[in-house]
PyMOL Python script that loads the backbone (N, CA, C, O; Angstrom):
from pymol import cmd

cmd.read_pdbstr("""\
ATOM      1  N   MET A   1      12.293 -12.861   9.435  1.00  0.00           N
ATOM      2  CA  MET A   1      13.128 -12.351   8.371  1.00  0.00           C
ATOM      3  C   MET A   1      14.589 -12.714   8.622  1.00  0.00           C
ATOM      4  O   MET A   1      15.316 -12.972   7.663  1.00  0.00           O
ATOM      5  N   GLY A   2      15.036 -12.744   9.849  1.00  0.00           N
ATOM      6  CA  GLY A   2      16.377 -13.175  10.185  1.00  0.00           C
ATOM      7  C   GLY A   2      17.448 -12.104  10.123  1.00  0.00           C
ATOM      8  O   GLY A   2      18.568 -12.335  10.577  1.00  0.00           O
ATOM      9  N   GLN A   3      17.141 -10.950   9.579  1.00  0.00           N
ATOM     10  CA  GLN A   3      18.113  -9.880   9.474  1.00  0.00           C
ATOM     11  C   GLN A   3      17.843  -8.847  10.558  1.00  0.00           C
ATOM     12  O   GLN A   3      16.709  -8.647  10.991  1.00  0.00           O
ATOM     13  N   ALA A   4      18.923  -8.198  10.981  1.00  0.00           N
ATOM     14  CA  ALA A   4      18.762  -7.115  11.952  1.00  0.00           C
ATOM     15  C   ALA A   4      18.317  -5.858  11.205  1.00  0.00           C
ATOM     16  O   ALA A   4      18.818  -5.549  10.124  1.00  0.00           O
ATOM     17  N   ILE A   5      17.376  -5.151  11.798  1.00  0.00           N
ATOM     18  CA  ILE A   5      16.929  -3.881  11.225  1.00  0.00           C
ATOM     19  C   ILE A   5      17.502  -2.765  12.088  1.00  0.00           C
ATOM     20  O   ILE A   5      17.184  -2.652  13.271  1.00  0.00           O
ATOM     21  N   ARG A   6      18.355  -1.941  11.476  1.00  0.00           N
ATOM     22  CA  ARG A   6      18.960  -0.824  12.189  1.00  0.00           C
ATOM     23  C   ARG A   6      18.341   0.468  11.677  1.00  0.00           C
ATOM     24  O   ARG A   6      18.003   0.582  10.499  1.00  0.00           O
ATOM     25  N   ILE A   7      18.198   1.427  12.564  1.00  0.00           N
ATOM     26  CA  ILE A   7      17.591   2.715  12.241  1.00  0.00           C
ATOM     27  C   ILE A   7      18.702   3.766  12.179  1.00  0.00           C
ATOM     28  O   ILE A   7      19.445   3.934  13.146  1.00  0.00           O
ATOM     29  N   SER A   8      18.819   4.475  11.049  1.00  0.00           N
ATOM     30  CA  SER A   8      19.816   5.542  10.947  1.00  0.00           C
ATOM     31  C   SER A   8      19.399   6.709  11.846  1.00  0.00           C
ATOM     32  O   SER A   8      18.253   6.782  12.290  1.00  0.00           O
ATOM     33  N   ARG A   9      20.318   7.598  12.102  1.00  0.00           N
ATOM     34  CA  ARG A   9      20.019   8.771  12.927  1.00  0.00           C
ATOM     35  C   ARG A   9      18.910   9.607  12.286  1.00  0.00           C
ATOM     36  O   ARG A   9      17.998  10.068  12.972  1.00  0.00           O
ATOM     37  N   HIS A  10      18.995   9.797  10.969  1.00  0.00           N
ATOM     38  CA  HIS A  10      17.969  10.573  10.251  1.00  0.00           C
ATOM     39  C   HIS A  10      16.603   9.904  10.387  1.00  0.00           C
ATOM     40  O   HIS A  10      15.611  10.563  10.699  1.00  0.00           O
ATOM     41  N   ALA A  11      16.558   8.591  10.153  1.00  0.00           N
ATOM     42  CA  ALA A  11      15.280   7.871  10.247  1.00  0.00           C
ATOM     43  C   ALA A  11      14.725   7.943  11.669  1.00  0.00           C
ATOM     44  O   ALA A  11      13.517   8.091  11.851  1.00  0.00           O
ATOM     45  N   GLY A  12      15.581   7.841  12.667  1.00  0.00           N
ATOM     46  CA  GLY A  12      15.135   7.947  14.055  1.00  0.00           C
ATOM     47  C   GLY A  12      14.500   9.303  14.347  1.00  0.00           C
ATOM     48  O   GLY A  12      13.505   9.396  15.067  1.00  0.00           O
ATOM     49  N   GLY A  13      15.093  10.354  13.776  1.00  0.00           N
ATOM     50  CA  GLY A  13      14.531  11.695  13.940  1.00  0.00           C
ATOM     51  C   GLY A  13      13.171  11.832  13.283  1.00  0.00           C
ATOM     52  O   GLY A  13      12.258  12.433  13.850  1.00  0.00           O
ATOM     53  N   ARG A  14      13.034  11.274  12.085  1.00  0.00           N
ATOM     54  CA  ARG A  14      11.747  11.308  11.379  1.00  0.00           C
ATOM     55  C   ARG A  14      10.695  10.518  12.162  1.00  0.00           C
ATOM     56  O   ARG A  14       9.551  10.952  12.293  1.00  0.00           O
ATOM     57  N   MET A  15      11.094   9.361  12.678  1.00  0.00           N
ATOM     58  CA  MET A  15      10.160   8.525  13.438  1.00  0.00           C
ATOM     59  C   MET A  15       9.663   9.263  14.676  1.00  0.00           C
ATOM     60  O   MET A  15       8.478   9.213  15.005  1.00  0.00           O
ATOM     61  N   LYS A  16      10.573   9.944  15.357  1.00  0.00           N
ATOM     62  CA  LYS A  16      10.187  10.712  16.540  1.00  0.00           C
ATOM     63  C   LYS A  16       9.260  11.869  16.158  1.00  0.00           C
ATOM     64  O   LYS A  16       8.259  12.120  16.828  1.00  0.00           O
ATOM     65  N   LEU A  17       9.602  12.567  15.080  1.00  0.00           N
ATOM     66  CA  LEU A  17       8.812  13.705  14.623  1.00  0.00           C
ATOM     67  C   LEU A  17       7.376  13.307  14.284  1.00  0.00           C
ATOM     68  O   LEU A  17       6.431  14.010  14.645  1.00  0.00           O
ATOM     69  N   TYR A  18       7.217  12.191  13.598  1.00  0.00           N
ATOM     70  CA  TYR A  18       5.892  11.765  13.138  1.00  0.00           C
ATOM     71  C   TYR A  18       5.223  10.726  14.037  1.00  0.00           C
ATOM     72  O   TYR A  18       4.109  10.292  13.744  1.00  0.00           O
ATOM     73  N   GLY A  19       5.876  10.322  15.121  1.00  0.00           N
ATOM     74  CA  GLY A  19       5.291   9.340  16.030  1.00  0.00           C
ATOM     75  C   GLY A  19       5.221   7.948  15.433  1.00  0.00           C
ATOM     76  O   GLY A  19       4.292   7.195  15.725  1.00  0.00           O
ATOM     77  N   ILE A  20       6.190   7.597  14.601  1.00  0.00           N
ATOM     78  CA  ILE A  20       6.220   6.290  13.939  1.00  0.00           C
ATOM     79  C   ILE A  20       6.894   5.287  14.864  1.00  0.00           C
ATOM     80  O   ILE A  20       7.959   5.561  15.417  1.00  0.00           O
ATOM     81  N   THR A  21       6.276   4.135  15.028  1.00  0.00           N
ATOM     82  CA  THR A  21       6.836   3.106  15.909  1.00  0.00           C
ATOM     83  C   THR A  21       7.776   2.185  15.129  1.00  0.00           C
ATOM     84  O   THR A  21       7.648   2.019  13.916  1.00  0.00           O
ATOM     85  N   ALA A  22       8.718   1.594  15.857  1.00  0.00           N
ATOM     86  CA  ALA A  22       9.635   0.626  15.242  1.00  0.00           C
ATOM     87  C   ALA A  22       8.857  -0.574  14.723  1.00  0.00           C
ATOM     88  O   ALA A  22       9.225  -1.152  13.701  1.00  0.00           O
ATOM     89  N   ALA A  23       7.786  -0.956  15.411  1.00  0.00           N
ATOM     90  CA  ALA A  23       6.959  -2.086  14.970  1.00  0.00           C
ATOM     91  C   ALA A  23       6.316  -1.788  13.613  1.00  0.00           C
ATOM     92  O   ALA A  23       6.214  -2.677  12.768  1.00  0.00           O
ATOM     93  N   ASP A  24       5.879  -0.537  13.400  1.00  0.00           N
ATOM     94  CA  ASP A  24       5.275  -0.175  12.112  1.00  0.00           C
ATOM     95  C   ASP A  24       6.329  -0.158  10.999  1.00  0.00           C
ATOM     96  O   ASP A  24       6.038  -0.542   9.866  1.00  0.00           O
ATOM     97  N   VAL A  25       7.533   0.279  11.313  1.00  0.00           N
ATOM     98  CA  VAL A  25       8.623   0.264  10.329  1.00  0.00           C
ATOM     99  C   VAL A  25       8.922  -1.185   9.935  1.00  0.00           C
ATOM    100  O   VAL A  25       9.053  -1.495   8.751  1.00  0.00           O
ATOM    101  N   THR A  26       9.029  -2.060  10.921  1.00  0.00           N
ATOM    102  CA  THR A  26       9.292  -3.476  10.658  1.00  0.00           C
ATOM    103  C   THR A  26       8.176  -4.100   9.833  1.00  0.00           C
ATOM    104  O   THR A  26       8.442  -4.839   8.885  1.00  0.00           O
ATOM    105  N   ALA A  27       6.926  -3.807  10.188  1.00  0.00           N
ATOM    106  CA  ALA A  27       5.780  -4.350   9.442  1.00  0.00           C
ATOM    107  C   ALA A  27       5.793  -3.864   7.997  1.00  0.00           C
ATOM    108  O   ALA A  27       5.459  -4.620   7.085  1.00  0.00           O
ATOM    109  N   THR A  28       6.172  -2.614   7.785  1.00  0.00           N
ATOM    110  CA  THR A  28       6.226  -2.053   6.442  1.00  0.00           C
ATOM    111  C   THR A  28       7.303  -2.743   5.613  1.00  0.00           C
ATOM    112  O   THR A  28       7.089  -3.038   4.438  1.00  0.00           O
ATOM    113  N   ILE A  29       8.451  -3.001   6.214  1.00  0.00           N
ATOM    114  CA  ILE A  29       9.544  -3.686   5.504  1.00  0.00           C
ATOM    115  C   ILE A  29       9.176  -5.137   5.203  1.00  0.00           C
ATOM    116  O   ILE A  29       9.427  -5.629   4.103  1.00  0.00           O
ATOM    117  N   GLU A  30       8.586  -5.814   6.172  1.00  0.00           N
ATOM    118  CA  GLU A  30       8.298  -7.239   6.025  1.00  0.00           C
ATOM    119  C   GLU A  30       7.061  -7.523   5.180  1.00  0.00           C
ATOM    120  O   GLU A  30       7.011  -8.544   4.495  1.00  0.00           O
ATOM    121  N   ARG A  31       6.053  -6.636   5.215  1.00  0.00           N
ATOM    122  CA  ARG A  31       4.796  -6.873   4.492  1.00  0.00           C
ATOM    123  C   ARG A  31       4.303  -5.595   3.806  1.00  0.00           C
ATOM    124  O   ARG A  31       3.243  -5.075   4.154  1.00  0.00           O
ATOM    125  N   PRO A  32       5.069  -5.086   2.831  1.00  0.00           N
ATOM    126  CA  PRO A  32       4.674  -3.826   2.175  1.00  0.00           C
ATOM    127  C   PRO A  32       3.488  -4.009   1.239  1.00  0.00           C
ATOM    128  O   PRO A  32       3.245  -5.101   0.726  1.00  0.00           O
ATOM    129  N   ASP A  33       2.754  -2.923   1.026  1.00  0.00           N
ATOM    130  CA  ASP A  33       1.705  -2.896   0.002  1.00  0.00           C
ATOM    131  C   ASP A  33       2.328  -2.622  -1.364  1.00  0.00           C
ATOM    132  O   ASP A  33       1.848  -3.119  -2.383  1.00  0.00           O
ATOM    133  N   THR A  34       3.395  -1.832  -1.379  1.00  0.00           N
ATOM    134  CA  THR A  34       4.078  -1.441  -2.613  1.00  0.00           C
ATOM    135  C   THR A  34       5.583  -1.438  -2.369  1.00  0.00           C
ATOM    136  O   THR A  34       6.041  -1.023  -1.305  1.00  0.00           O
ATOM    137  N   THR A  35       6.351  -1.898  -3.352  1.00  0.00           N
ATOM    138  CA  THR A  35       7.812  -1.905  -3.271  1.00  0.00           C
ATOM    139  C   THR A  35       8.382  -1.279  -4.531  1.00  0.00           C
ATOM    140  O   THR A  35       7.910  -1.539  -5.638  1.00  0.00           O
ATOM    141  N   GLU A  36       9.410  -0.444  -4.349  1.00  0.00           N
ATOM    142  CA  GLU A  36      10.049   0.220  -5.495  1.00  0.00           C
ATOM    143  C   GLU A  36      11.542   0.303  -5.235  1.00  0.00           C
ATOM    144  O   GLU A  36      11.967   0.758  -4.173  1.00  0.00           O
ATOM    145  N   ASN A  37      12.340  -0.136  -6.203  1.00  0.00           N
ATOM    146  CA  ASN A  37      13.794  -0.013  -6.077  1.00  0.00           C
ATOM    147  C   ASN A  37      14.205   1.393  -6.474  1.00  0.00           C
ATOM    148  O   ASN A  37      13.743   1.929  -7.481  1.00  0.00           O
ATOM    149  N   GLN A  38      15.090   1.990  -5.659  1.00  0.00           N
ATOM    150  CA  GLN A  38      15.601   3.341  -5.921  1.00  0.00           C
ATOM    151  C   GLN A  38      17.122   3.281  -5.845  1.00  0.00           C
ATOM    152  O   GLN A  38      17.710   3.667  -4.835  1.00  0.00           O
ATOM    153  N   GLY A  39      17.757   2.802  -6.907  1.00  0.00           N
ATOM    154  CA  GLY A  39      19.211   2.641  -6.891  1.00  0.00           C
ATOM    155  C   GLY A  39      19.601   1.560  -5.907  1.00  0.00           C
ATOM    156  O   GLY A  39      19.142   0.424  -6.019  1.00  0.00           O
ATOM    157  N   ASP A  40      20.444   1.900  -4.941  1.00  0.00           N
ATOM    158  CA  ASP A  40      20.870   0.940  -3.922  1.00  0.00           C
ATOM    159  C   ASP A  40      19.826   0.769  -2.826  1.00  0.00           C
ATOM    160  O   ASP A  40      19.919  -0.157  -2.019  1.00  0.00           O
ATOM    161  N   ALA A  41      18.845   1.646  -2.792  1.00  0.00           N
ATOM    162  CA  ALA A  41      17.837   1.617  -1.728  1.00  0.00           C
ATOM    163  C   ALA A  41      16.535   0.995  -2.240  1.00  0.00           C
ATOM    164  O   ALA A  41      16.294   0.899  -3.443  1.00  0.00           O
ATOM    165  N   THR A  42      15.718   0.582  -1.289  1.00  0.00           N
ATOM    166  CA  THR A  42      14.389   0.057  -1.585  1.00  0.00           C
ATOM    167  C   THR A  42      13.381   0.904  -0.821  1.00  0.00           C
ATOM    168  O   THR A  42      13.545   1.140   0.376  1.00  0.00           O
ATOM    169  N   ALA A  43      12.343   1.359  -1.508  1.00  0.00           N
ATOM    170  CA  ALA A  43      11.269   2.128  -0.872  1.00  0.00           C
ATOM    171  C   ALA A  43      10.045   1.221  -0.779  1.00  0.00           C
ATOM    172  O   ALA A  43       9.625   0.623  -1.770  1.00  0.00           O
ATOM    173  N   VAL A  44       9.481   1.128   0.421  1.00  0.00           N
ATOM    174  CA  VAL A  44       8.286   0.317   0.637  1.00  0.00           C
ATOM    175  C   VAL A  44       7.205   1.189   1.268  1.00  0.00           C
ATOM    176  O   VAL A  44       7.497   2.104   2.039  1.00  0.00           O
ATOM    177  N   ILE A  45       5.961   0.892   0.930  1.00  0.00           N
ATOM    178  CA  ILE A  45       4.830   1.673   1.418  1.00  0.00           C
ATOM    179  C   ILE A  45       3.790   0.715   1.966  1.00  0.00           C
ATOM    180  O   ILE A  45       3.510  -0.325   1.371  1.00  0.00           O
ATOM    181  N   LYS A  46       3.223   1.074   3.104  1.00  0.00           N
ATOM    182  CA  LYS A  46       2.169   0.265   3.711  1.00  0.00           C
ATOM    183  C   LYS A  46       1.131   1.194   4.332  1.00  0.00           C
ATOM    184  O   LYS A  46       1.467   2.181   4.987  1.00  0.00           O
ATOM    185  N   ALA A  47      -0.131   0.857   4.113  1.00  0.00           N
ATOM    186  CA  ALA A  47      -1.220   1.648   4.675  1.00  0.00           C
ATOM    187  C   ALA A  47      -1.491   1.249   6.118  1.00  0.00           C
ATOM    188  O   ALA A  47      -1.546   0.063   6.443  1.00  0.00           O
ATOM    189  N   PHE A  48      -1.660   2.234   6.972  1.00  0.00           N
ATOM    190  CA  PHE A  48      -2.084   2.071   8.359  1.00  0.00           C
ATOM    191  C   PHE A  48      -3.277   3.006   8.524  1.00  0.00           C
ATOM    192  O   PHE A  48      -3.112   4.124   9.012  1.00  0.00           O
ATOM    193  N   PRO A  49      -4.480   2.573   8.129  1.00  0.00           N
ATOM    194  CA  PRO A  49      -5.649   3.471   8.076  1.00  0.00           C
ATOM    195  C   PRO A  49      -5.957   4.206   9.386  1.00  0.00           C
ATOM    196  O   PRO A  49      -6.498   5.312   9.359  1.00  0.00           O
ATOM    197  N   ASP A  50      -5.622   3.610  10.518  1.00  0.00           N
ATOM    198  CA  ASP A  50      -5.946   4.223  11.807  1.00  0.00           C
ATOM    199  C   ASP A  50      -4.820   5.080  12.375  1.00  0.00           C
ATOM    200  O   ASP A  50      -4.960   5.639  13.462  1.00  0.00           O
ATOM    201  N   ARG A  51      -3.697   5.192  11.647  1.00  0.00           N
ATOM    202  CA  ARG A  51      -2.556   5.961  12.150  1.00  0.00           C
ATOM    203  C   ARG A  51      -2.041   6.915  11.079  1.00  0.00           C
ATOM    204  O   ARG A  51      -2.379   6.788   9.903  1.00  0.00           O
ATOM    205  N   TYR A  52      -1.228   7.860  11.497  1.00  0.00           N
ATOM    206  CA  TYR A  52      -0.547   8.804  10.615  1.00  0.00           C
ATOM    207  C   TYR A  52      -1.537   9.608   9.768  1.00  0.00           C
ATOM    208  O   TYR A  52      -1.310   9.848   8.582  1.00  0.00           O
ATOM    209  N   SER A  53      -2.629  10.014  10.397  1.00  0.00           N
ATOM    210  CA  SER A  53      -3.679  10.823   9.758  1.00  0.00           C
ATOM    211  C   SER A  53      -4.233  10.151   8.509  1.00  0.00           C
ATOM    212  O   SER A  53      -4.706  10.827   7.596  1.00  0.00           O
ATOM    213  N   GLY A  54      -4.176   8.830   8.469  1.00  0.00           N
ATOM    214  CA  GLY A  54      -4.706   8.092   7.335  1.00  0.00           C
ATOM    215  C   GLY A  54      -3.752   7.957   6.157  1.00  0.00           C
ATOM    216  O   GLY A  54      -4.076   7.301   5.167  1.00  0.00           O
ATOM    217  N   TYR A  55      -2.568   8.579   6.258  1.00  0.00           N
ATOM    218  CA  TYR A  55      -1.590   8.480   5.180  1.00  0.00           C
ATOM    219  C   TYR A  55      -0.810   7.181   5.297  1.00  0.00           C
ATOM    220  O   TYR A  55      -0.565   6.711   6.409  1.00  0.00           O
ATOM    221  N   PRO A  56      -0.411   6.587   4.168  1.00  0.00           N
ATOM    222  CA  PRO A  56       0.422   5.380   4.228  1.00  0.00           C
ATOM    223  C   PRO A  56       1.831   5.742   4.708  1.00  0.00           C
ATOM    224  O   PRO A  56       2.281   6.880   4.568  1.00  0.00           O
ATOM    225  N   LEU A  57       2.505   4.754   5.271  1.00  0.00           N
ATOM    226  CA  LEU A  57       3.859   4.946   5.771  1.00  0.00           C
ATOM    227  C   LEU A  57       4.851   4.536   4.691  1.00  0.00           C
ATOM    228  O   LEU A  57       4.742   3.454   4.115  1.00  0.00           O
ATOM    229  N   LYS A  58       5.824   5.413   4.418  1.00  0.00           N
ATOM    230  CA  LYS A  58       6.887   5.102   3.456  1.00  0.00           C
ATOM    231  C   LYS A  58       8.185   4.906   4.219  1.00  0.00           C
ATOM    232  O   LYS A  58       8.564   5.733   5.048  1.00  0.00           O
ATOM    233  N   VAL A  59       8.859   3.805   3.931  1.00  0.00           N
ATOM    234  CA  VAL A  59      10.143   3.489   4.558  1.00  0.00           C
ATOM    235  C   VAL A  59      11.146   3.232   3.441  1.00  0.00           C
ATOM    236  O   VAL A  59      10.877   2.449   2.530  1.00  0.00           O
ATOM    237  N   VAL A  60      12.295   3.886   3.510  1.00  0.00           N
ATOM    238  CA  VAL A  60      13.370   3.675   2.549  1.00  0.00           C
ATOM    239  C   VAL A  60      14.520   3.022   3.308  1.00  0.00           C
ATOM    240  O   VAL A  60      14.952   3.509   4.353  1.00  0.00           O
ATOM    241  N   TYR A  61      15.011   1.899   2.759  1.00  0.00           N
ATOM    242  CA  TYR A  61      16.093   1.200   3.445  1.00  0.00           C
ATOM    243  C   TYR A  61      17.110   0.665   2.444  1.00  0.00           C
ATOM    244  O   TYR A  61      16.845   0.550   1.247  1.00  0.00           O
ATOM    245  N   GLU A  62      18.295   0.339   2.988  1.00  0.00           N
ATOM    246  CA  GLU A  62      19.369  -0.269   2.205  1.00  0.00           C
ATOM    247  C   GLU A  62      19.819  -1.539   2.904  1.00  0.00           C
ATOM    248  O   GLU A  62      19.764  -1.634   4.130  1.00  0.00           O
ATOM    249  N   ARG A  63      20.258  -2.501   2.131  1.00  0.00           N
ATOM    250  CA  ARG A  63      20.838  -3.720   2.709  1.00  0.00           C
ATOM    251  C   ARG A  63      22.339  -3.502   2.860  1.00  0.00           C
ATOM    252  O   ARG A  63      23.025  -3.148   1.901  1.00  0.00           O
ATOM    253  N   LYS A  64      22.836  -3.716   4.059  1.00  0.00           N
ATOM    254  CA  LYS A  64      24.270  -3.597   4.356  1.00  0.00           C
ATOM    255  C   LYS A  64      24.711  -4.938   4.927  1.00  0.00           C
ATOM    256  O   LYS A  64      24.524  -5.204   6.114  1.00  0.00           O
ATOM    257  N   GLY A  65      25.288  -5.768   4.094  1.00  0.00           N
ATOM    258  CA  GLY A  65      25.650  -7.115   4.526  1.00  0.00           C
ATOM    259  C   GLY A  65      24.386  -7.882   4.871  1.00  0.00           C
ATOM    260  O   GLY A  65      23.486  -8.009   4.041  1.00  0.00           O
ATOM    261  N   SER A  66      24.315  -8.392   6.085  1.00  0.00           N
ATOM    262  CA  SER A  66      23.129  -9.148   6.503  1.00  0.00           C
ATOM    263  C   SER A  66      22.100  -8.261   7.208  1.00  0.00           C
ATOM    264  O   SER A  66      21.052  -8.742   7.640  1.00  0.00           O
ATOM    265  N   ASP A  67      22.401  -6.970   7.322  1.00  0.00           N
ATOM    266  CA  ASP A  67      21.495  -6.053   8.016  1.00  0.00           C
ATOM    267  C   ASP A  67      20.683  -5.211   7.036  1.00  0.00           C
ATOM    268  O   ASP A  67      21.044  -5.044   5.871  1.00  0.00           O
ATOM    269  N   ILE A  68      19.579  -4.690   7.550  1.00  0.00           N
ATOM    270  CA  ILE A  68      18.771  -3.707   6.830  1.00  0.00           C
ATOM    271  C   ILE A  68      18.922  -2.397   7.590  1.00  0.00           C
ATOM    272  O   ILE A  68      18.676  -2.342   8.795  1.00  0.00           O
ATOM    273  N   VAL A  69      19.328  -1.342   6.886  1.00  0.00           N
ATOM    274  CA  VAL A  69      19.498  -0.032   7.505  1.00  0.00           C
ATOM    275  C   VAL A  69      18.398   0.886   6.973  1.00  0.00           C
ATOM    276  O   VAL A  69      18.325   1.156   5.775  1.00  0.00           O
ATOM    277  N   VAL A  70      17.550   1.358   7.877  1.00  0.00           N
ATOM    278  CA  VAL A  70      16.460   2.251   7.500  1.00  0.00           C
ATOM    279  C   VAL A  70      17.049   3.650   7.305  1.00  0.00           C
ATOM    280  O   VAL A  70      17.626   4.230   8.225  1.00  0.00           O
ATOM    281  N   VAL A  71      16.890   4.178   6.088  1.00  0.00           N
ATOM    282  CA  VAL A  71      17.429   5.486   5.736  1.00  0.00           C
ATOM    283  C   VAL A  71      16.478   6.588   6.185  1.00  0.00           C
ATOM    284  O   VAL A  71      16.909   7.593   6.750  1.00  0.00           O
ATOM    285  N   THR A  72      15.179   6.400   5.935  1.00  0.00           N
ATOM    286  CA  THR A  72      14.176   7.378   6.348  1.00  0.00           C
ATOM    287  C   THR A  72      12.813   6.706   6.443  1.00  0.00           C
ATOM    288  O   THR A  72      12.593   5.637   5.874  1.00  0.00           O
ATOM    289  N   ALA A  73      11.915   7.338   7.160  1.00  0.00           N
ATOM    290  CA  ALA A  73      10.539   6.850   7.295  1.00  0.00           C
ATOM    291  C   ALA A  73       9.649   8.060   7.534  1.00  0.00           C
ATOM    292  O   ALA A  73       9.976   8.936   8.334  1.00  0.00           O
ATOM    293  N   TYR A  74       8.511   8.100   6.827  1.00  0.00           N
ATOM    294  CA  TYR A  74       7.592   9.230   6.996  1.00  0.00           C
ATOM    295  C   TYR A  74       6.234   8.885   6.404  1.00  0.00           C
ATOM    296  O   TYR A  74       6.133   8.015   5.539  1.00  0.00           O
ATOM    297  N   PRO A  75       5.182   9.570   6.873  1.00  0.00           N
ATOM    298  CA  PRO A  75       3.864   9.393   6.252  1.00  0.00           C
ATOM    299  C   PRO A  75       3.898   9.987   4.848  1.00  0.00           C
ATOM    300  O   PRO A  75       4.350  11.116   4.657  1.00  0.00           O
ATOM    301  N   LEU A  76       3.423   9.233   3.876  1.00  0.00           N
ATOM    302  CA  LEU A  76       3.430   9.666   2.486  1.00  0.00           C
ATOM    303  C   LEU A  76       2.188  10.499   2.233  1.00  0.00           C
ATOM    304  O   LEU A  76       1.080   9.972   2.139  1.00  0.00           O
ATOM    305  N   LYS A  77       2.381  11.792   2.126  1.00  0.00           N
ATOM    306  CA  LYS A  77       1.233  12.707   2.022  1.00  0.00           C
ATOM    307  C   LYS A  77       0.871  12.984   0.570  1.00  0.00           C
ATOM    308  O   LYS A  77       0.729  14.136   0.160  1.00  0.00           O
ATOM    309  N   LYS A  78       0.725  11.912  -0.200  1.00  0.00           N
ATOM    310  CA  LYS A  78       0.280  12.018  -1.584  1.00  0.00           C
ATOM    311  C   LYS A  78      -1.037  11.281  -1.688  1.00  0.00           C
ATOM    312  O   LYS A  78      -1.225  10.240  -1.059  1.00  0.00           O
ATOM    313  N   LYS A  79      -1.942  11.814  -2.474  1.00  0.00           N
ATOM    314  CA  LYS A  79      -3.255  11.183  -2.640  1.00  0.00           C
ATOM    315  C   LYS A  79      -3.133   9.843  -3.374  1.00  0.00           C
ATOM    316  O   LYS A  79      -3.631   8.824  -2.897  1.00  0.00           O
ATOM    317  N   ALA A  80      -2.478   9.848  -4.519  1.00  0.00           N
ATOM    318  CA  ALA A  80      -2.387   8.630  -5.330  1.00  0.00           C
ATOM    319  C   ALA A  80      -1.031   7.977  -5.112  1.00  0.00           C
ATOM    320  O   ALA A  80      -0.047   8.413  -5.709  1.00  0.00           O
ATOM    321  N   TRP A  81      -0.946   6.963  -4.291  1.00  0.00           N
ATOM    322  CA  TRP A  81       0.333   6.330  -3.991  1.00  0.00           C
ATOM    323  C   TRP A  81       0.392   4.920  -4.547  1.00  0.00           C
ATOM    324  O   TRP A  81       1.451   4.295  -4.485  1.00  0.00           O
ATOM    325  N   ARG A  82      -0.680   4.398  -5.079  1.00  0.00           N
ATOM    326  CA  ARG A  82      -0.638   3.025  -5.607  1.00  0.00           C
ATOM    327  C   ARG A  82      -0.337   3.013  -7.071  1.00  0.00           C
ATOM    328  O   ARG A  82      -0.263   1.945  -7.678  1.00  0.00           O
TER     329      ARG A  82
END
""", "prot")
cmd.dss("prot")
cmd.show_as("cartoon", "prot")
cmd.util.cbc("prot")
cmd.orient("prot")
């Protein structure tokens, strides 16, 4: 991808709380199942069937210059996410 991915303090706390790895956040950003623009931010969702109790991972990020700043990340606990 060529851009640096930085994790905000809030996103780091969520990742620690839910046991989300930086590799899973990167995979979600680089190869999402679903992408949605939310104003200045982009929300991406990717399924990890063997992790996060079977819930897909949602990552919200913003582009800041040449970097990607992860705003938050959490398991999406909704049944219908597609």
